[in-house]
Structure formats: C-alpha cells, structure tokens
C-alpha positions as CSV (number, residue, x, y, z in Angstrom):
1,K,-159.5,8.7,34.4
2,G,-159.4,10.4,37.7
3,K,-156.3,11.1,39.7
4,R,-155.8,8.6,42.6
5,R,-156.2,10.2,45.9
6,P,-154.0,9.3,48.8
7,Y,-155.6,6.7,51.1
8,F,-154.6,3.9,53.4
9,T,-154.5,0.3,52.4
10,Q,-156.1,-2.1,54.8
11,Q,-152.7,-3.1,56.1
12,E,-151.6,0.5,56.6
13,Y,-154.9,1.3,58.3
14,Q,-154.3,-1.5,60.7
15,E,-150.8,-0.2,61.4
16,L,-152.2,3.3,62.1
17,F,-155.0,1.9,64.3
18,R,-152.5,-0.1,66.4
19,Y,-150.0,2.8,66.5
20,M,-152.6,5.3,67.8
21,R,-153.3,3.1,70.9
22,T,-150.1,4.2,72.6
23,W,-149.1,7.3,70.6
24,Y,-151.9,9.5,72.1
25,Y,-150.4,9.5,75.5
26,D,-146.7,9.3,74.5
27,T,-146.1,13.0,75.3
28,N,-145.3,15.1,78.4
29,K,-147.7,17.9,77.8
30,Q,-151.3,17.5,79.0
31,S,-152.6,19.7,76.2
32,S,-150.9,17.4,73.7
33,V,-152.5,14.3,75.3
34,E,-156.0,16.0,75.0
35,M,-155.4,16.8,71.3
36,R,-154.0,13.3,70.6
37,E,-156.8,11.5,72.3
38,L,-159.4,13.6,70.4
39,L,-157.5,13.0,67.1
40,R,-157.5,9.3,67.7
41,D,-161.3,9.2,67.9
42,Y,-161.6,11.7,65.1
43,V,-159.6,9.5,62.8
44,L,-161.6,6.4,63.7
45,I,-164.9,8.2,63.2
46,L,-163.8,9.6,59.8
47,V,-162.5,6.4,58.4
48,N,-165.7,4.6,59.5
49,T,-168.2,7.2,58.2
50,G,-166.7,9.0,55.2
51,M,-167.5,12.3,56.8
52,R,-165.6,15.3,55.3
53,P,-163.0,16.5,57.8
54,G,-163.4,20.1,58.8
55,T,-166.5,21.1,56.9
56,E,-168.8,18.4,58.2
57,T,-167.2,17.6,61.5
58,Y,-166.4,21.0,62.9
59,N,-170.0,22.1,63.6
60,L,-171.4,18.7,64.4
61,K,-173.4,18.7,67.7
62,W,-174.6,15.8,69.8
63,K,-178.2,16.5,68.8
64,Q,-177.2,15.6,65.2
65,V,-176.1,12.1,66.1
66,E,-178.5,9.3,66.9
67,E,-178.6,5.5,67.1
68,F,-181.3,3.5,65.2
69,E,-182.2,0.0,64.4
70,K,-183.4,-1.5,61.1
71,N,-184.0,-5.2,60.6
72,N,-182.4,-6.0,63.9
73,V,-179.2,-4.2,63.0
74,K,-178.0,-1.1,64.8
75,F,-176.7,1.9,63.0
76,M,-175.6,5.5,63.7
77,R,-177.2,8.4,61.9
78,F,-175.5,11.8,61.5
79,W,-177.0,15.0,60.1
80,V,-174.1,16.8,58.7
81,S,-173.8,20.1,56.8
82,G,-170.9,21.0,54.6
83,K,-169.8,21.3,51.0
84,T,-173.0,19.8,49.5
85,G,-175.4,21.3,52.0
86,E,-177.2,19.3,54.7
87,R,-177.4,15.5,54.4
88,E,-178.0,12.4,56.4
89,L,-175.1,10.1,56.8
90,I,-175.5,6.5,58.0
91,A,-172.6,4.6,59.7
92,R,-172.2,1.2,61.2
93,H,-172.8,0.9,64.9
94,N,-169.2,0.4,65.8
95,V,-168.7,4.2,65.5
96,R,-170.7,4.5,68.7
97,R,-167.7,3.2,70.7
98,Y,-165.6,6.2,69.6
99,L,-168.4,8.6,70.3
100,D,-168.9,7.2,73.7
101,R,-165.2,7.6,74.4
102,I,-165.5,11.3,73.5
103,K,-168.5,11.7,75.7
104,S,-166.7,10.0,78.6
105,R,-164.2,12.9,78.8
106,F,-167.0,15.2,80.0
107,K,-169.1,15.2,83.2
108,K,-172.1,16.2,81.2
109,V,-172.8,16.4,77.5
110,K,-175.7,18.6,76.3
111,P,-177.4,18.1,72.9
112,T,-176.1,21.5,71.8
113,D,-172.5,20.7,72.7
114,Y,-170.1,20.2,69.8
115,V,-168.9,16.6,69.4
116,F,-165.3,17.3,68.5
117,R,-163.8,19.3,71.3
118,L,-161.0,18.9,73.7
119,K,-161.4,17.6,77.2
120,S,-161.1,21.3,78.4
121,G,-164.2,22.0,76.3
122,K,-162.4,24.1,73.7
123,R,-162.8,23.5,70.0
124,T,-159.6,23.1,68.0
125,Y,-158.4,24.0,64.5
126,S,-155.1,22.1,64.9
127,M,-156.2,18.6,63.8
128,N,-154.3,18.8,60.5
129,A,-150.9,19.5,62.1
130,T,-151.4,16.9,64.8
131,F,-152.5,14.3,62.2
132,E,-149.4,15.1,60.1
133,E,-147.3,14.6,63.3
134,L,-149.0,11.2,63.9
135,L,-148.4,10.0,60.4
136,K,-144.7,11.1,60.5
137,D,-144.3,9.3,63.8
138,A,-146.0,6.2,62.5
139,N,-144.0,6.3,59.2
140,L,-147.3,6.6,57.2
141,L,-147.2,10.1,55.9
142,K,-146.5,9.1,52.3
143,D,-148.5,6.7,50.2
144,K,-147.0,4.3,47.7
145,H,-147.0,7.1,45.1
146,D,-145.0,9.4,47.4
147,T,-147.9,11.7,48.0
148,N,-148.5,13.1,51.5
149,R,-151.6,11.9,53.2
150,T,-154.0,14.4,54.9
151,L,-157.1,14.1,57.0
152,Y,-159.0,13.9,53.7
153,S,-157.2,10.6,53.0
154,L,-159.5,9.1,55.7
155,R,-162.5,9.9,53.5
156,H,-160.8,8.3,50.5
157,T,-159.9,5.3,52.7
158,Y,-163.6,4.9,53.7
159,A,-164.7,5.1,50.0
160,T,-162.0,2.5,49.0
161,F,-162.9,0.1,51.8
162,Q,-166.6,0.4,51.0
163,I,-166.1,-0.3,47.3
164,L,-163.8,-3.3,48.1
165,N,-166.6,-4.6,50.4
166,G,-169.0,-4.5,47.4
167,V,-171.1,-1.5,48.5
168,D,-173.2,-0.1,45.6
169,Y,-171.8,3.1,44.0
170,H,-175.2,4.8,44.2
171,A,-175.7,4.0,47.9
172,L,-172.1,5.1,48.6
173,S,-172.6,8.4,46.7
174,V,-175.7,9.2,48.7
175,N,-174.0,8.4,52.0
176,M,-170.9,10.4,51.1
177,G,-172.7,13.4,49.6
178,T,-171.0,13.1,46.2
179,S,-171.8,12.0,42.7
180,I,-171.3,8.5,41.3
181,S,-168.9,9.9,38.7
182,M,-166.8,11.5,41.4
183,L,-166.5,8.0,42.9
184,E,-165.9,6.1,39.7
185,K,-163.0,8.3,38.4
186,P,-160.6,8.2,41.3
187,Y,-161.6,4.8,42.8
188,S,-161.7,2.7,39.6
189,H,-158.4,1.1,40.6
C-alpha cells in the first residue's frame, strides 16, 4: 500500500476554481496581483496536465509548447525536462486558454521566453507561498486527512481525475513520467 497523497476532490477543485476567479485581484499591491494572476493560470495548467511543479515548469519556454491535431481532436504538447529527464507531455486542448491568458500579458512573446513569468517579465520562486496563501483564504489548505496541500497536490489531483475518468495506467504513467507502480500504490483508493 502506498501512502495517500493530498489531492483535491472534484468538488474541492470546483471550489478552488471558482474562488481563484476573484481572489487574484483582491489585493491592493500590483505585485501581488501579478503573482496571483500567474498563480491562477499555473494552477489550472498543472491540474490539467500533471506537470511537476517547479522542476518541469520553471524552465519551460514557449518553443517547448505546441498545438496539434489527431483524428480531428486538438491537443497541446509540452516538452518538459525534470526529475525523470526530458519527455513529451500531452494535454487536452482546454489548456491553451490558460496559456493564451499568460501570453496576453505581454506585448510580444518570443519562442525563447519562459512561459511562467510575471507581467513584469521576471521569473518567480514564490509560487509555493502564494499557493499556500490562496488555499488558506479559500479554506482548502487541509485535505480530509488533515494533511496540508502543496503545489504537488495538483499533480496528484490530475492523476486521480484521470484514473476516475478511466485513463489506462500505462498511458497515464508515460504522460506523467512515472512508473505504473508509482501510480497504483498511492492511487488505488
């Protein structure tokens, strides 16, 4: 048996999704607004891709993101590099909406620009603290086992939702860059 990892239930994720709509601009500091609006898109991208926070997101550039179509269905492809080396990650097309919102904050986006950066152009290391603040404000910091959620909980939420939707463990393990046994142990519930 693997230890359950903190994740969001579908209802909790919907609460978080709705809460972020207004939370990101509910501050008086412009720098906080920038951080919060980036965090909102960061959260939505992570929970819809299973990307590892930090390791796979921090160095992601626009040239490593593309849209493609297969059997008349559109997808997004990411080339990420992190804990398990380089890999291709496929996501549903709805992720494009969040990427477009990030792009819209800049006059011009070059292929060599980093995806996750503030409107000022600066990259940030403060996502964890801001995410914790968001969860506290939304009363979603603790899961039902009284464990604090972190940005990594978004990856666990992605895995849980994919399994609940009937995605094959092998396909999921390839997309997430992990082994089948690493999925079966903590997600058997």
